[in-house]
C-alpha positions in Angstrom: 0.0 0.0 0.0 1.5 3.3 -1.0 2.0 6.1 1.6 -0.4 9.0 1.6 0.7 11.8 -0.7 1.8 14.8 1.3 2.0 17.2 -1.6 -0.3 18.3 -4.4 1.1 19.4 -7.8 -1.2 22.2 -8.8 -0.8 25.2 -11.2 -0.1 28.5 -9.3 -3.0 30.3 -11.1 -5.5 27.6 -10.0 -4.3 27.8 -6.4 -4.2 31.6 -6.3 -7.6 31.8 -7.9 -9.2 29.3 -5.6 -7.6 30.8 -2.4 -8.4 34.4 -3.4 -11.9 33.4 -4.4 -12.5 31.9 -0.9 -11.0 35.0 0.8 -13.1 37.3 -1.3 -16.2 35.4 -0.5 -15.4 35.6 3.2 -14.7 39.4 3.3 -17.7 40.1 1.2 -20.2 38.0 3.2 -18.6 38.1 6.6 -16.6 41.2 7.2 -16.9 44.4 5.2 -20.5 44.7 4.0 -23.6 45.2 6.1 -26.6 42.9 6.0 -29.7 44.4 4.5 -31.9 43.2 7.4 -30.2 44.7 10.4 -27.7 47.0 8.7 -24.8 45.6 10.6 -21.5 44.1 9.7 -20.5 40.9 11.5 -18.1 42.7 13.9 -20.8 45.2 14.9 -23.4 42.4 15.4 -21.1 40.4 17.5 -20.2 43.5 19.7 -23.9 44.2 20.3 -24.8 40.6 20.9 -21.8 40.1 23.4 -22.9 43.2 25.3 -26.5 42.0 25.3 -25.5 38.5 26.4 -23.5 39.8 29.3 -26.3 42.1 30.5 -24.4 45.2 29.6 -27.6 46.9 28.6 -29.0 50.5 28.9 -30.7 49.9 32.2 -27.5 48.6 33.9 -24.3 50.4 34.9 -21.5 51.1 32.4 -18.8 48.4 32.1 -15.1 48.6 31.0 -14.8 48.5 27.2 -11.8 46.2 27.5 -14.1 43.6 29.1 -16.5 43.7 26.2 -13.7 43.6 23.6 -12.1 40.6 25.3 -15.5 38.9 25.4 -16.1 39.6 21.7 -12.6 38.3 20.7 -12.8 35.3 23.0 -16.2 34.1 22.0 -17.3 35.4 18.6 -14.8 37.4 16.6 -11.2 36.1 16.6 -9.6 39.2 15.2 -7.4 42.0 16.5 -8.6 43.8 19.6 -7.9 47.3 18.0 -10.3 46.6 15.1 -13.0 45.4 17.5 -12.5 48.4 19.7 -12.5 50.8 16.7 -15.8 49.3 15.6 -17.3 49.7 19.1 -16.1 53.3 19.4 -17.5 54.2 16.0 -20.9 53.0 17.1 -20.6 55.5 20.0 -19.6 58.6 18.1 -22.5 61.0 17.6 -20.8 62.6 14.5 -20.5 59.3 12.8 -23.8 57.6 13.5 -27.3 59.2 13.4 -28.4 57.1 16.4 -25.6 55.8 18.6 -25.8 52.0 19.3 -23.2 52.2 22.1 -23.1 54.7 24.9 -19.5 55.4 26.1 -18.0 57.2 29.1 -14.6 58.7 28.6 -12.8 60.0 25.5 -14.3 58.3 22.4 -12.4 60.4 19.9 -13.5 63.7 18.2 -14.6 65.2 15.0 -11.0 66.5 14.7 -9.8 62.9 14.2 -8.3 62.5 17.7 -8.0 58.9 18.7 -10.2 57.5 21.5 -8.7 56.7 24.9 -7.4 53.1 25.3 -10.2 50.6 26.0 -8.9 50.1 29.5 -10.0 53.7 30.3 -13.4 53.9 28.7 -16.7 52.4 29.8 -19.6 51.4 27.6 -23.1 49.9 27.5 -25.7 49.4 24.9 -27.9 52.4 24.1 -31.6 52.3 24.5 -32.2 52.2 20.8 -29.7 49.4 20.4 -31.9 47.4 22.7 -34.5 47.7 20.0 -32.1 46.0 17.5 -31.8 43.1 20.0 -35.3 42.9 21.4 -36.9 39.4 21.2 -33.6 37.9 20.4 -34.3 35.1 23.0 -37.6 34.3 21.4 -36.3 32.1 18.6 -36.8 35.1 16.2 -33.5 34.6 14.3 -31.2 31.7 13.4 -28.2 31.0 15.6 -25.1 29.3 14.4 -22.1 27.8 16.3 -19.2 30.3 16.9 -15.7 29.9 15.5 -14.8 27.2 18.1 -18.2 25.5 18.4 -18.3 26.4 22.1 -21.2 28.9 21.9 -23.9 30.1 19.6 -24.3 33.5 17.9 -27.0 35.0 15.8 -26.8 35.3 12.0 -28.8 38.5 12.1 -30.5 40.7 14.8 -34.3 41.2 15.0 -33.7 44.9 14.3 -36.9 46.6 15.4 -36.1 49.7 13.2 -34.5 49.9 9.7 -30.9 50.4 10.9 -29.3 50.2 7.4 -31.2 53.3 6.4 -31.0 55.1 9.7 -27.3 54.7 10.5 -26.0 54.0 7.0 -22.9 52.1 6.3 -19.4 52.4 4.7 -17.2 49.5 3.8 -14.6 48.2 1.3 -14.4 44.5 0.4 -13.0 42.6 -2.6 -14.6 44.0 -5.8 -17.3 45.8 -3.8 -17.6 49.0 -1.8 -20.6 50.4 0.0 -21.6 53.9 0.9 -25.1 54.2 2.3 -25.7 57.6 4.0 -27.6 57.9 7.4 -31.3 58.9 7.3 -33.7 60.4 9.7 -35.4 57.7 11.8 -38.8 59.4 11.6 -38.7 59.6 7.8 -37.3 56.0 7.4 -40.1 54.6 9.6 -42.7 56.6 7.5 -41.2 55.1 4.4 -41.5 51.6 5.9 -45.2 52.3 6.9 -45.9 53.6 3.4 -44.4 50.5 1.8 -46.5 48.3 4.2 -49.7 50.1 3.0 -48.7 50.1 -0.7 -46.2 47.5 -1.8 -46.1 49.1 -5.3 -45.4 52.7 -4.2 -42.8 54.5 -6.4 -39.6 56.3 -5.4 -41.4 59.6 -6.0 -44.1 58.6 -3.6 -41.6 57.4 -1.0 -39.7 60.7 -1.3 -42.7 62.6 -0.1 -41.8 61.1 3.3 -38.1 60.2 3.2 -36.7 63.4 1.8 -33.1 62.2 1.6 -30.0 61.6 3.8 -29.8 63.2 7.3 -26.2 63.4 8.4 -25.4 63.5 12.1 -23.2 66.5 11.4 -26.0 68.3 9.7 -25.0 70.5 6.8 -26.8 71.4 3.6 -27.4 68.7 1.0 -27.8 69.8 -2.6 -29.2 67.8 -5.5 -32.6 66.1 -5.2 -32.0 64.5 -8.7 -28.9 62.7 -7.2 -31.0 61.5 -4.3 -33.7 60.2 -6.5 -31.3 58.5 -8.8 -29.6 56.8 -5.8 -33.0 55.6 -4.5 -33.9 54.3 -8.0 -30.6 52.7 -8.9 -28.4 52.5 -5.8 -25.9 55.0 -7.2 -26.2 58.8 -7.2 -24.2 61.9 -6.3 -25.1 64.8 -4.0 -23.2 67.8 -2.7 -22.8 68.3 1.1 -22.1 71.8 2.1 -21.2 73.3 5.5 -23.7 75.5 7.2 -22.3 79.0 7.3 -23.3 82.6 8.2 -21.7 85.9 7.4 -21.6 88.2 10.4 -21.0 92.0 10.2 -18.2 93.4 12.5 -17.3 96.9 13.4 -15.0 98.9 11.0 -16.6 97.6 7.8 -15.4 94.1 8.4 -17.1 90.7 8.0 -16.5 87.3 9.3 -17.6 83.8 8.1 -19.0 81.5 10.9 -19.2 77.8 10.2 -21.5 75.9 12.5 -21.9 72.5 10.7 -19.4 70.7 8.4 -20.0 67.8 5.9 -20.3 64.2 7.1 -17.0 62.3 7.6 -14.9 65.5 7.2 -12.0 65.9 9.7 -12.5 69.4 11.2 -8.8 69.9 12.2 -7.5 68.9 8.7 -10.1 71.2 7.1 -9.0 74.1 9.2 -5.3 73.3 8.6 -5.9 73.2 4.8 -7.7 76.6 5.0 -4.8 78.1 6.9 -2.3 76.7 4.4 -4.3 78.2 1.6 -4.4 81.5 3.4 -0.6 81.5 3.7 0.3 80.0 0.3 -2.4 81.4 -2.0 -2.3 85.1 -2.3 -5.8 85.0 -3.6 -6.8 84.7 0.1 -5.1 87.9 1.2 -8.4 89.0 2.5 -8.4 86.5 5.4 -6.9 87.9 8.6 -7.4 85.0 10.9 -9.0 81.5 11.1 -10.1 80.4 14.6 -11.7 77.2 15.9 -14.1 78.3 18.6 -15.8 74.9 19.0 -16.8 73.8 22.5 -19.2 71.6 24.3 -22.0 73.8 23.1 -21.2 72.9 19.5 -19.0 73.4 16.5 -18.0 77.0 15.5 -15.2 78.0 13.1 -14.6 81.7 12.6 -12.9 83.1 9.5 -12.2 86.8 10.1 -11.7 89.0 7.1 -9.8 92.2 6.5 -11.5 95.5 6.1 -13.6 96.0 2.9 -13.2 92.3 1.9 -16.4 90.7 0.7 -17.1 87.5 2.7 -19.2 85.9 0.0 -16.3 85.6 -2.5 -13.9 84.2 0.1 -16.6 81.7 1.2 -17.1 80.6 -2.4 -13.4 80.1 -2.9 -13.2 78.0 0.3 -16.2 75.9 -0.7 -14.5 75.1 -3.9 -11.0 74.6 -2.6 -11.5 72.8 0.8 -13.7 70.2 2.4 -16.1 73.0 3.4 -18.1 71.4 0.6 -17.7 67.8 -0.6 -19.5 65.5 -3.0 -21.1 62.3 -1.5 -21.5 59.3 -3.8 -24.2 56.8 -2.9 -23.2 53.2 -3.6 -25.9 51.2 -1.8 -24.4 47.7 -1.8 -25.5 45.4 1.0 -25.7 41.6 1.6 -29.1 40.4 0.5 -29.9 36.7 0.6 -26.2 36.0 1.3 -25.1 37.9 -1.8 -23.9 41.4 -2.3 -26.5 43.4 -4.1 -27.0 47.0 -5.3 -30.0 48.1 -3.2 -32.6 50.5 -4.4 -34.8 52.2 -1.7 -37.8 50.0 -2.5 -35.7 46.9 -2.4 -34.1 48.0 0.9 -37.5 48.6 2.5 -38.9 45.3 1.2 -35.9 43.4 2.6 -36.5 45.0 5.9 -40.3 44.4 5.9 -39.8 40.7 4.9 -37.3 40.4 7.8 -39.8 42.0 10.2 -42.6 39.7 9.1 -40.4 36.7 9.7 -39.3 38.1 13.1 -42.9 38.7 14.2 -44.1 35.3 12.9 -41.3 33.5 14.7 -41.8 35.5 17.9 -45.5 34.9 17.8 -45.1 31.2 17.2 -42.6 31.1 20.1 -45.1 33.0 22.4 -48.0 30.8 21.2 -46.1 27.6 22.1 -45.1 29.0 25.4 -48.7 30.1 26.2 -50.0 26.6 25.1 -47.4 24.9 27.3 -48.3 27.1 30.3 -52.0 26.6 29.7 -51.4 22.8 29.7 -49.6 23.2 33.1 -52.3 25.5 34.5 -55.1 23.1 33.5 -53.1 20.3 35.2 -52.7 22.4 38.4 -56.4 23.2 38.4 -57.4 19.6 38.1 -54.9 18.7 40.8 -56.4 21.2 43.2 -59.9 19.8 42.6 -58.7 16.4 43.8 -56.0 17.6 46.0 -56.4 15.1 48.9 -56.3 12.1 46.6 -53.2 13.6 44.8 -51.4 14.2 48.2 -52.3 10.7 49.4 -50.9 9.2 46.2 -47.7 11.2 46.4 -47.2 10.3 50.1 -47.5 6.7 49.3 -44.8 6.9 46.6 -41.1 6.0 47.1 -39.5 9.0 45.4 -40.2 11.8 43.0 -40.1 9.6 39.9 -42.4 7.1 41.5 -44.8 9.9 42.6 -44.9 11.3 39.0 -45.6 7.8 37.6 -48.3 7.1 40.1 -50.3 10.3 39.6 -49.9 9.9 35.8 -51.3 6.4 36.0 -54.0 7.1 38.6 -55.4 10.5 37.4 -54.3 10.8 33.8 -51.9 13.7 34.1 -49.2 14.3 31.4 -45.5 14.1 32.2 -45.3 17.9 32.1 -48.3 18.4 34.4 -47.0 15.8 36.8 -43.7 17.5 37.0 -45.4 20.8 37.9 -47.6 19.1 40.5 -44.8 17.4 42.3 -42.7 20.6 42.2 -45.5 22.6 43.7 -44.7 24.3 47.0 -47.0 23.8 50.0 -47.8 27.5 50.4 -49.5 27.4 47.0 -52.1 25.0 48.3 -54.5 27.8 49.4 -58.0 28.7 48.4 -56.9 31.8 46.5 -54.7 29.8 44.1 -57.5 28.4 42.2 -58.8 31.9 41.4 -55.4 33.0 40.2 -55.1 29.9 38.1 -58.5 30.6 36.5 -57.5 34.2 35.8 -54.2 33.0 34.2 -56.1 30.4 32.2 -58.4 33.1 30.8 -55.5 35.3 30.0 -53.6 32.5 28.3 -56.7 31.6 26.2 -56.9 35.2 25.0 -53.2 35.2 24.2 -53.5 32.0 22.2 -56.5 33.3 20.2 -54.5 36.6 19.5 -51.3 34.8 18.5 -53.1 32.3 16.3 -54.9 35.1 14.6 -51.6 36.9 13.9 -50.1 33.8 12.4 -53.2 33.1 10.3 -53.9 36.6 9.0 -51.3 38.7 7.2 -53.2 41.9 7.8 -53.0 41.4 11.6 -49.3 40.6 11.3 -48.8 43.9 9.5 -50.8 45.7 12.1 -48.5 44.4 14.8 -45.4 45.5 12.8 -47.0 49.0 12.3 -47.9 49.4 16.0 -44.3 48.5 17.0 -42.8 50.9 14.5 -45.1 53.6 15.7 -43.9 53.0 19.2 -40.2 53.2 18.1 -41.0 56.4 16.3 -42.7 57.9 19.3 -39.8 57.1 21.6 -36.7 57.7 19.4 -37.5 60.1 16.6 -35.3 63.2 16.4 -35.8 66.3 14.2 -33.9 66.4 10.9 -30.5 68.2 11.1 -29.5 68.2 7.4 -31.3 70.7 5.1 -32.0 69.5 1.6 -31.9 71.9 -1.3 -33.2 70.9 -4.8 -30.5 72.4 -6.9 -26.7 72.2 -6.8 -25.5 75.7 -6.7 -22.7 76.5 -9.1 -19.8 78.3 -7.4 -18.4 81.2 -9.3 -15.1 82.7 -8.1 -14.2 86.2 -9.2 -10.7 87.4 -8.3 -11.8 91.0 -7.6 -13.9 89.6 -4.7 -11.1 87.5 -3.3 -8.3 90.0 -3.5 -8.5 93.3 -1.6 -8.3 96.3 -4.0 -5.1 98.3 -3.4 -3.5 100.9 -5.7 0.2 100.0 -6.2 3.2 100.9 -8.4 4.5 97.9 -10.4 8.0 97.8 -11.8 9.9 95.3 -13.9 13.6 95.8 -14.8 15.4 94.6 -17.9 17.3 92.0 -15.9 14.0 90.6 -14.5 13.6 92.1 -11.1 9.9 92.6 -10.2 8.0 94.1 -7.4 4.9 96.0 -6.4 5.3 99.0 -4.1 2.6 100.7 -2.1 1.8 104.3 -3.1 2.9 105.4 0.3 6.4 104.0 -0.2 6.5 105.4 -3.8 5.4 108.8 -2.7 7.8 108.9 0.2 10.6 108.7 -2.3 8.8 110.9 -4.7 9.5 108.3 -7.4 13.3 108.8 -7.1 16.0 106.5 -5.7 14.6 103.4 -7.3 16.7 100.4 -6.2 18.3 98.7 -9.2 21.6 97.2 -10.2 24.0 99.5 -12.0 23.8 98.0 -15.5 20.0 97.4 -15.2 17.2 99.7 -16.3 13.4 99.9 -15.9 11.6 98.0 -18.6 8.1 98.7 -17.1 6.7 101.0 -14.5 3.0 101.7 -14.0 0.4 102.5 -11.5 -1.7 99.4 -11.1 -4.2 97.6 -8.8 -3.8 94.4 -6.9 -6.8 93.1 -8.9 -5.0 93.6 -12.2 -2.5 91.3 -14.0 0.8 91.4 -15.9 1.8 89.5 -19.0 5.6 89.2 -19.2 7.0 88.1 -22.5 10.4 86.4 -22.9 12.8 85.9 -25.8 12.1 82.2 -25.8 8.6 82.6 -27.1 7.0 82.3 -23.7 4.8 84.5 -21.5 4.4 84.6 -17.8 0.9 85.2 -16.4 1.3 87.2 -13.2 -1.5 88.5 -11.0 -0.3 91.8 -9.5 -1.4 90.9 -6.0 1.0 87.9 -6.1 4.0 90.1 -6.9 6.3 90.6 -3.8 5.4 93.7 -1.9 8.8 95.5 -1.6 9.7 99.1 -0.8 10.6 101.5 -3.6 14.2 101.9 -2.3 14.7 98.1 -2.0 15.8 95.8 -4.8 12.9 93.7 -6.3 12.7 89.9 -6.4 14.0 88.1 -9.5 11.2 86.7 -11.7 13.0 83.3 -11.8 12.3 82.9 -8.0 8.6 83.1 -8.9 8.5 81.1 -12.1 11.4 79.0 -13.4 13.1 80.3 -16.6 15.3 78.6 -19.1 19.0 79.4 -19.3 19.5 82.7 -21.2 15.8 83.4 -21.1 15.1 87.1 -20.6 12.1 89.4 -20.4 11.6 91.5 -23.5 8.2 93.1 -22.9 5.7 93.7 -20.1 2.0 94.4 -20.6 -0.3 95.5 -17.8 -3.8 94.1 -18.1 -6.8 95.6 -16.1 -9.2 93.0 -17.5 -8.9 90.2 -20.0 -12.6 90.7 -21.0 -11.8 93.3 -23.8 -13.4 92.8 -27.1 -11.4 93.1 -30.3 -8.1 93.4 -28.4 -5.3 91.1 -29.4 -1.7 90.3 -28.4 0.7 90.8 -31.4 4.1 89.1 -31.2 7.1 88.9 -33.6 10.4 87.1 -33.9 13.8 88.2 -35.3 13.3 85.7 -38.2 10.2 87.6 -39.3 7.4 85.3 -37.9 4.4 87.3 -36.6 1.1 86.3 -35.0 -2.0 87.7 -33.4 -4.1 86.0 -30.7 -7.1 87.2 -28.7 -6.2 88.7 -25.3 -8.9 86.6 -23.6 -7.0 83.4 -24.6 -4.1 84.5 -22.4 -6.0 83.8 -19.1 -4.9 80.6 -17.3 -5.7 79.0 -14.0 -2.3 77.3 -13.6 0.7 79.6 -14.0 3.5 78.1 -12.0 5.8 78.1 -15.1 6.1 80.1 -18.4 3.5 79.4 -21.0 4.3 78.9 -24.7 3.0 81.7 -27.0 5.2 81.3 -30.1 6.7 78.0 -31.3 10.3 79.1 -32.3 12.4 77.3 -34.8 16.2 76.9 -34.5 17.9 79.9 -32.8 15.0 82.2 -33.5 14.0 84.6 -30.7 10.8 86.6 -29.9 11.7 90.3 -30.0 8.3 92.1 -29.7 4.9 91.9 -27.9 2.1 94.5 -27.8 -1.6 94.8 -27.4 -3.2 95.7 -30.8 -6.7 96.4 -32.2 -8.3 95.4 -35.5 -8.1 98.9 -37.2 -4.4 99.3 -36.7 -1.5 98.7 -39.1 1.8 96.8 -38.8 5.2 98.1 -40.0 8.1 95.6 -40.2 11.7 96.5 -41.0 14.8 94.4 -41.3 18.2 95.6 -40.0 19.1 96.1 -43.7 16.2 98.6 -43.9 13.8 96.6 -46.1 10.4 97.7 -44.8 6.7 96.7 -45.4 3.5 98.2 -44.1 0.1 96.3 -44.1 -3.3 96.4 -42.4 -3.7 94.4 -39.2 -6.7 92.4 -40.6 -4.2 90.9 -43.1 -2.9 88.9 -40.1 -5.2 86.0 -39.2 -6.1 85.4 -35.5 -4.6 82.2 -34.2 -4.4 80.3 -30.9 -1.9 81.2 -28.2 0.4 78.2 -28.8 0.8 78.5 -32.5 4.0 79.5 -34.4 2.4 82.4 -36.3 2.9 83.3 -40.0 5.6 84.8 -42.1 5.6 88.6 -41.6 8.1 89.5 -44.3 10.7 88.0 -46.5 14.1 88.0 -44.7 17.2 86.8 -46.3 20.1 85.0 -44.7 22.3 87.3 -42.5 19.3 89.6 -41.9 16.9 89.9 -39.0 13.8 91.8 -38.1 15.0 95.0 -36.3 12.0 97.3 -36.3 8.3 96.4 -35.4 5.9 99.3 -35.2 2.1 99.2 -34.6 0.5 102.3 -36.3 -2.9 103.9 -35.7 -4.1 105.4 -39.1 -6.4 107.8 -37.2 -3.5 109.5 -35.4 -0.9 111.9 -36.7 2.2 109.6 -36.4 5.7 109.7 -37.7 8.7 107.3 -37.6 12.1 107.7 -36.0 14.8 105.4 -37.3 17.9 104.8 -35.1 20.9 103.1 -36.7 23.8 101.2 -35.1 26.1 104.0 -36.1 24.2 106.6 -34.0 22.3 108.2 -36.9 18.7 109.3 -36.2 16.2 109.9 -39.0 12.7 111.4 -38.9 10.3 110.2 -41.6 6.6 110.3 -42.5 4.7 107.0 -42.4 3.3 107.8 -45.8 6.8 107.3 -47.3 6.1 103.6 -47.1 3.1 102.6 -49.1 0.6 100.2 -47.6 0.8 96.7 -49.1 0.6 93.1 -48.1 2.5 91.0 -45.6 5.2 88.4 -46.5 6.8 90.7 -49.1 10.3 92.0 -49.4 9.3 95.6 -49.0 11.1 98.9 -49.8 14.4 100.3 -48.6 14.3 103.2 -46.1 18.0 103.9 -45.7 20.6 104.7 -48.3 23.0 101.7 -48.8 26.6 102.7 -48.3 29.5 100.5 -49.7 31.6 101.0 -46.6 30.3 100.8 -43.0 26.7 100.9 -44.1 24.0 101.9 -41.7 21.9 99.1 -40.1 18.6 99.7 -38.3 18.9 99.4 -34.6 15.2 100.2 -33.9 12.2 102.1 -35.3 10.1 104.3 -32.9 6.6 105.7 -33.6 6.3 109.3 -32.4 4.3 112.5 -32.8 5.8 116.0 -33.0 5.5 116.6 -29.2 7.6 113.6 -28.2 11.2 113.4 -27.1 13.3 110.3 -27.7 16.2 109.1 -25.6 19.1 107.0 -26.7 21.4 105.3 -24.2 24.9 103.8 -24.9 27.0 101.1 -23.2 29.0 103.7 -21.3 25.9 105.2 -19.7 25.7 108.2 -22.0 22.1 109.3 -22.6 21.1 111.7 -25.4 17.6 113.2 -25.4 16.3 114.6 -28.7 13.0 116.5 -29.2 11.3 115.2 -32.4 10.8 118.8 -33.5 14.6 119.2 -33.6 14.8 116.6 -36.3 14.1 117.5 -39.9 11.9 115.2 -41.9 13.9 113.2 -44.5 12.8 111.0 -47.4 13.3 107.2 -47.8 16.8 107.5 -49.3 18.3 109.6 -46.5 20.4 108.1 -43.6 19.4 110.9 -41.2 21.9 112.8 -39.1 24.6 111.3 -36.7 23.6 112.1 -33.1 25.6 109.6 -31.1 29.3 109.1 -31.2 29.3 105.3 -30.9 33.1 105.1 -31.2 33.6 107.3 -28.1 30.4 106.6 -26.1 30.0 103.0 -26.9 27.4 101.0 -28.8 23.7 101.9 -28.4 21.9 99.6 -25.9 18.4 101.1 -26.0 16.3 103.9 -27.6 12.8 104.8 -26.3 10.2 107.5 -26.5 10.0 109.4 -23.2 6.7 109.5 -21.3 4.9 112.8 -21.5 4.2 114.2 -18.1 
């Protein structure tokens, strides 16, 4: 005979599949998901049963939690003590469950996520409503099964005298399934059960006239009746849960937001921490001066105090959108129904509960009926024995022992075994004249009960009447007013920056080397606009009076732009050096700012951003397209090829003209509407024909309605004044006409072209810091073939580094 095989040769996939399948079945059926009938997971059911079995009920003193946990682990639930204690604590937390099933003395955690005290310190007992879940448990109302070591019996489900799955809800994650059933108002849930008992075909719409929607223990405002209805019809749906807030007026034109209720399952401390982090990191929340948690035993209260003249509504909307002050809740109503996980609709949930109650009442009534019949049988035996008492006593006295006495009176007088046991166990003091009266009264009462119990078992309508009266009793004793408010529509949150950011007039500066800052008018005026802090070789690229609610667009030579809200610029004194732009947004190597445009609002019709590169590419994009929500790095606005660079950016309008000129003086002029409007990230189109060795040197935007002239500055220091009309209007992408006289030796090359009127003054600056200011009226007009007059000695003063039109005071 061969020895028994110790090993099995099986494919890994088969073993894994089989083992995981068994594990999944276990955690789905017996760990993570609630039963439809009593709304409890096994660990919760075992905790409640253990407390009930040990007499740790609402009418008895509190008992150490550790004792209950040990009892649960030892007898019913062989898992970790911490998981059992956590489940027990959760059932005692009034911000997690609508009706607490466990009452606890001591620290049972907090809405801030603080852990409860260790189980050796806390004391617990069943709550009075938990008693209703367990009522009639000892009347054979539910099936009992052996515990894990077959030493004891435990219930497979509790009688559940109220629809606990709806009332307290459930959350859980198992293998392949997760459940999210929100808590509901007991009063409404019972009304829904009663409606379903009256009309088994009632619709969700009809049910929703009594059960309005979830009722979270933390209150709050629920938005989206359509989501509730969808969840009740299908088991899945989405609602918005919003904090309850008020805006209070303070002295000095200040407001504060007061939060008194927060969404279900939101950690209050984490939410406040997130708000505070946003206040510090997000300059959009400059309007918040302080966030305080003033919660106490009276209730929750969070205060957000705002600075003067800041509108609370805008800040509140931003916080609702950016923090857990408002959250979405997704129904996923999966529960164990007939030992299988099922997506539960509201009618199905109510029907499962009603069927459970019918079975409970039937089994309890059958148990009570049997007990009444058994007692009636004994009472009839006692009454018969009392009527022939002397003969019975004589027979018993003549017997040898109790067994013999029972046999003798059974044989002689026809008593049954049960009656004989009751007779021989009768105490002498009961043999009085009054006893027969009591027995007759008891007989009458038992007969009434038997009739009543039989009627309930035989008539479905009477059975339903019993269920209804018991539900009405629960409703009367335990119903609480609704705490969550339901609103039909989900309010769309619109955030406007001008509401979030306090309005302040400032002076904004950007230097050529990339140093940026905003300066208060007070600091600017104190210096009278003089003594601006700047490095020696640097100069101001942009200076303007602005507002903290405005924006800057900073364009770089790498074809990028930086979107910069003014209020997020560093607030630095006029006499102090600004902050380099690269510390705000990362720049590429050798990437420099070429132009800055201040934007009051992006909502300007027919306003475009015009950009150009040195290789002659140009483009026009709508200003509104430059708005972005994420701006932590430069954003592409021109796709550059090879070593091309962006050299120009300006706001333009439809009725304007474009003048382009190469360094070799070839120039074209064409209407703006010749240039198509394209998206922000495109490469643009060819502006003019540029040959090898040339580059675009002059870009001018002209307004035909104004009296404008051109100033051409060459690399040799020549300055030439010329009428715009010297260059005929044509089309883009042409070679153009020459506007300088070509010299064989040391020819003039265009450094830049400026657009001016006769009142302007231009300034030219050289490498050695020499500045030359020239009034336009001091320059004589020249034709296209002139090279102007030499005004700068580039050999002595150094090469030209910039030329600009001075601002008119």
